[in-house]
N, C-alpha and C positions, 0 to 999 in steps of 0.2 A: 541433534538427539538435542534435547535439553536438557537442566540439571534437574528441574522440576520433576522430569519423568528420574532420574534416581529415586527420588522416594516415595514414587508409586510404583515398587518394586521391594517390596520387603526382604526377596530373598538375599538383598547384594549387603543387610543386616548397615544401610549405613544411614547416619545421624545427623543431622545437618547443627552445627556448633557456630557458625558467623557464614555471614553473606544472604541471608534472606531478599532481599531485595537485587540480588541478580540471577535468582532462580529461571528466567529466560537466555540464561545464557547458554549457547552451542559446545556441546563435546564434537569435538573430533576425533580423538582416539585418547586409551589409556596405557599408559606408561609408566611402570613400575620400578622404584631407584631408592637407593641409602646411600648415593653419592650427594656431598653435601652442592656441590653444585653440579649440575647434571644437564647445563646447556646445552651443552652441543649434542645431545642426545635428541632434543626436543625443537617441535616447528611451529610450536601454538597452538593453541585448542585443546591443550588436552587436559585431560583428567589425569592428575600423578596421585601414583599411592604406593605410600613408604612404611616405611618400618622403623623408620628411624633411629638407624642405628648410626648414623652423620652425628645424634645430640649428644657432644661431650659438657657439654656448658651450656648454662640459657640464653648466653647471646648465642651460641649456634643457631636457634629459631630464626632469630631473626636475618640472619647473612643466608640460611636457608631459604628464607620466603623471599628475597630481596632477588635472589638467582632466579625463583620462580617466573616474579613478575618480570625479568628481562627477558624470558625466553617468550613469554605470552600465552603464561597457562591459561584455561578457563578455570579450574579449579582444584582441591589437594584433599585429598582421604588420609588418615593417619593411624595406622595401628598397629597389630600387632609385634611391641614390642617386650623381649622380656624383661623386663624391667619394669613397664607402666601397663596397670592395668586403666587407664583414664589417659585420654592426651594433655600432657603437661602447659599448664595456664601459660606460658609461655610463648609456646606455638599456638595457641590460640589467640594471646597479645598480640602474636606477628602478624596475624592472618588479618584480625582486625584491622591494625593499625595500618597495612597496607592495602584491603580492602580485596584478600584473594580468600574467596566462599573454602570451608572447611568443611568436611566431614569425618567423624570418628568410625571407624571400622572394625566393628563386631570380630573381637576373637576366632569363633567361629567357624565364619568365613576367611574363606584361603584368597589371596589378593589373586590368581591363577581363574578365580571362579567366578572372579567381579567380571575378570579383563573379556573372559570367554561370554559371557552374557552379556554385556554392552558389545562387543564385537557384533556379535548373531544381531542386537539390535541397530546396530548402525550399519549390518548390511543390507539391510531394509529400504527400496528405494534408492540404492547406489546403482550398482552392477549386478545384472542378474548371473554373470558368470563368480563375481565373487562371494554370493552369498552362495553360488552352488559351491565352492571350492569352501566354503565352509560348512556347508551338510557331509561334505567328503573327510574331511578334517573329524567330523566329528564320526567317522566310522573308522577311523582310524587304527589298523593293528598295532595294541602298543606295543610292543615286541618291535616294535623296529617304525615308529611312525615319524622319525625325523627324515628317513633311507624315502619314506614316501611325501612326506612336504616336501620333499627337493627332486621329487618327480616331479610330483603339480607345477614349481617351478618351470621344471624343462617343457611338460606338455600343453603349461596355459601361455609361459612366455618363450616358448621356444631357443631358452639359452643354457649352457651348463653351466654351471655353480659350486660353489664349495662351501662350507662350513669351518672357520678357522679358531680358532683357542686366540687369546689372545700376542702370543708370540709366535705367530702363524702356526701351528702344528695341525694339520690337519683333524678335521674329525669324521666330518662327512662328505660326500660328492664326488663327481668325475669331471669336473676341471682340472685341466692338468697344467698344475704350477710347481716350478721348480722350487726347490727350498730358496736358492736364495730371492728368486720373487714375490713368495708369500713373504718374506721378511722385509722386501722396499715397500711390498701392499701394507703391511699392517702397521709399518714403523708410521707411512705416510697418513695411514687414517687415528695411528694415536694424534698426531700436531695437528689434525682439520677439526677447525673451530666447529663446523657443523656434522653430523653423518645423514642420508649418506652423501659420498665423497667417490668421484669421480680423480681414478688412477693411470695415469700412462708409462707402459713400460715399451724400451725400446723405439720411441716414436710414434709408434703404429698402433702396438696391441694395449688397448681400451677399455677398463674394469670397473665397476661400481660397486664399493662397497657401502653396507648397509651395517647398520648397530644391530644385534641381537643384544638385547637388556643392556641395564648398566650397572651390574654390579659383581663383583668377586665371582657368583656363579655364573652369570650371565652376563659374562659383559664380554663377546665374542664378535665376529665379523662374518657373512654372509657376504661372499662374492659370488658376482654374476659378468657371464664374458662382454658387456655391453655396454653404453652411454649413457645413462640415466637420465640425463641431463637434456637428451634429445626425443623422449619417452612423450605421450602424451599420456594426460593427465589419471588418466585411466587405469594404465601400465603402468605408471607410478606406485597407486593406489594398492593395487593387487599387491607387487614386492615388497612395500610395505607392510601391510597385511598380514604377507605369509613372513616374516621376520620377525611377526610376533607373535602367532604362531610359533614357529621353532624356537621362542625365547621358552613357551609355555610348557616345550617337549624340554627343554633342557634343562627345566627349572624342576623336572622331576624330584620328590626325595631320593629315589631310587639311584638318581644319576650324580645329585650336586655332593659335593664332597661334605663329608659330616665333621665337627670341631669336636677334639678329643680333649675337652677342658680337665676331666677329671685325672686322667695319665700324665697331662704335661703339667698340670699342678702338681703330681706326686713327686714326678722328675726333678721339678724345681725346689720340693718340698723337701721330705727326709726322706724319700728316696721309693722309687715302688720296687713288684715282686714280679712272680711269670702270672697273676690271678691277671693283676691290671693290664697285662700286655695280653691275655687272653679275651677281654671284654673290650678293649679297643682293637679289635681282629686283626690283634699281631700275632707270627708266628713264634713259636720258643726256639733256642738253638740253631735262630738264621743271625748273619752279621749285621745291625745297624749300626745308622752312621743320623748323628744329630745335628739339623741345621740350624741357625737363626739368624732373624733378620730384625734389624733395629730404625729407627727414624720411621719420619714422615712423609706420604703421608701413608697411613694406615691400607687404604683401600692396594696400593699397588705395593707396599710388602706385603700382601697376602698374595696376589697376584705373581708376585716371584718365585712365594714358599710354595703354592700349586703348582706353576709351574715346572719348579724342579723336581717336582715328586713325578711328573710325567717322565724321566729319566726314564724310568723301568719300563717304558713301553716299547717292545717293540714292533719289527714292519707285520707279524703274524695277529697282531694284538690287537682289542675290540679298544679306540683310543677315547671310549667313554666310562670305559672298565676303573675301577678304583683303583687305584696304586697299591700297594702293600705299605701303608703309613700311618701315620695320624699325626696329627696336629690343631694347634688351637695360640691365638690369641693370647696375650699374658700380660697386661702393660703396656710397659712400651715394647717390647719385643713378641715374635712372631716364633715358636717355635715345631720345628718339626722333625718324627723319630720316622727315618728311611727301612725299612728293612727286606732282608728275603737279597735276591742276587743284583737289585740296583746299590747298596748299602755297603759290598762289599769289598774288601780291599783291591781283588783285582777290577771293579769296575769304577772306581778312585777317578782313575786320568776322563774317564767316559762324563761321570758324573760333574766333575770340574768344569770340563767343556761346556758342557750340556747349560748348566746354573751361568757360565759368563755368556754364550751366548742368548741365555731369558735375560739379564740384567743388559746387555746390549741396548736389546730390541727393546726394552720397556726404558730406556733411557732417552726420553724425549721431553726432558727440560721440561719450567715447572717450579712450583714451589718443594721445598724438603729434599731431602736427598737419602738413597737406603742402603745401611751397610749391610753385605751379609759373607754369614762366616760357617765353616764346615769343619766337623771334627774328626778325627781318626776313627774307623769301625771300631765299635766293640760285639759282643758276644752274647754278654750276660745285663739281666734288667738291673743288677747293681751297683755295674758298669758305667750305665746310662747317667748320672750326677755327674759325676765326670767328666764323659764327653759333653755335655750342659756345659760348664764350667767352662772349656775347652775351647769348643765354639761360638761363646762367648768374648773369650780372649782374642777370637780369631777375627768375630766381627770385626771390633774395637779396630785394629787394622787396617780396614778398608777404609778408603777415603776417596768418596764416592764425591762428584762436583755438585754444584745446585743442580734438582733436577736430574740426577743419576742414580743410579744403581750400581755399586761397586761389591767385587767378590774377590776374598780372600780364603785363605786354606792354610790347613798346619803346618806347612813348608815356611809361612812367612812368619810364624814363629822364628824360625832362627835364619828370617832374614834380615835386609836393612830396614824393614817395615816395624818391625820391633825396635829397632837405635832408633824411628824417625817418632813414635810413638812416646820416647817413654824424651824425646827433647820439650820443652816447655812451647806453646806455642806465641808467644813474641815471639823467640829464637826462631822457630819455623819460621813466620811470617816474615821478619829483617831477612831472611837468608833467601825464602822465594822469592820478595822484592828486588831485590839487587839485583837477583839474579836475570830475572825474567821482565822485568819492567821498564826492559828497553825494548822490549819486542813488543809487550801490548802498546804501548804507545806507537813502536811505530805502524803497525797493525790499525790500530786505531785512524791514522792518521794520511796511513796509502791504502786504506781497505782492502788490507793484505794477507794472507795467511802463514806468515814466517811462522806460530807459537804451534796452531796443529799440524804444518808440514815436520817443525820438531819434532813434535811427540808420536806420529807417526814412523818419523825417522829412524827415531828409537827403540821403538815396536819391532823396528825390521833389523835388530841388529846394525844397525849402519849401512843395511844393504841401497843403492839408489835404486837401485832397477827392480827390488823388490816393492816400495815404497813408490816407487813413481807408478807401477800398474795396479797399487793398491788405491792411491788417490786419483789414475786415470790421468797423470800428467807427464808430460815427455822427461824423461831424464836428466835433459841440461838445465830444465827448470827447477828442479829439486836442488840439483848442485850450484845453481845462485841463488835459492834462497837460503841455503844451506851454509853459503858464504858469505852472505847478510848475515847472518845468525851468528857467525863468527866474528864480523864486525863489529855489533850493538851490543854483544857481550864481552868481548877479549877470552873467547875462548876456543881453542881450536879442536874439532872433533878427532885429529886425529891423533892428540895426546889422552890416553885412558882416564888422568886424574880428571880434565878439564870435561869428558864425555860426561864423568859421573855425577860432576858437577851438576850437570845440565842434567839428569837424569833424575836426581834428588830434589831436582827445582819443579821439574816437571811432576813426579809422582808429589810435591806437594801444592802444587796447583789445582 
């Protein structure tokens, strides 16, 4: 399908702003995204649709367009941003500078409608099976569209599959994967340069991971129990387009979590009342927990909050049901109020453990660092302002490494973390450097893992066997590494004060 064909479909609401001389370019597929760098979800030839949520400054437009050019996309469609009635001039200039065709999208036309209509056109002349699938998709029952699409994958490809959240939480599907296996699959998918990605478990179980969208609301994964690199092009095309149909279903406003800007702004300002809780859909007289996430990038910050709120799900609940919660991003913070049983004091341990599990899976390197803080549960709207302040203080105690996510809870307000937070940054750096630099230099010179092993050893409370098991090492290997740590740092791990020095230095690392 050529670009000029888009201009012959007025129902798409597209107006060409630049790239008139490129109307004969071919479109291979359509990808909606609000990530500033969506390259890992692109394979070339796409029409990219964006709501420009990535744009925070004029220079962001040039960065975004450069990323699209590097991925080999065919054209860009922009619109649907609440603050822009027209496409910003800096985005137009960037597209003209990099010779990328640009369309403006009429605000009255949804990206999902554009995607579905173009998919229908692309199916013509490709695969009779694919056209049949798309015809059947239009007839799917709205109540369980996702389940029926997965049935199509099973029937047409003869394979079991599973749709998972960014942290491996199962959403739909029949593919049996344990929780550790799901965590491994999504961790590797997050660090992959491109999707789909082949993931092998236990040296013989091979799965293919496809991306379903690329935003906070649609950044999920489709896992199929086969190696897509061995498929013929027609089969891979069917899988990719069924992934896109899943994205349309999962991006339904009835499913997508809504932002509660009004309530969060009230809590952060003068305070809130019963009526504000009712408007946000929160029950009255139920325990509530405030969660705050700070740091960059915003997309990962929101994913951490969204997944933390899913702690309220139980085995019998529908994983697509909205949690009893309200959340919004306000400036440099993403703030959430979790209500109901999951926000109660009796569920505190489960909530903290779940949030830390989400943080661990979403710590996959890259730029930025996310700190998450939880407050003690409260029961009245008037108490939410104080809970927000406590969550902010707690989040400030989180010490994520670059590219990672760290979680702190109110107990940390009376722990060594509070003391460390009060120590000047240059003093903390000097202490950490003095204690850990010998290990860092040794690891770099010998390509060893003394520092990671020390960190795990301390997390295991000095248990040789537990540390060895968690790292898949022989216990003698752990003992050898710890002796080397003692030699290089001059600390004795049997001495409580020396072990405290190492633990404090590692917590600052």
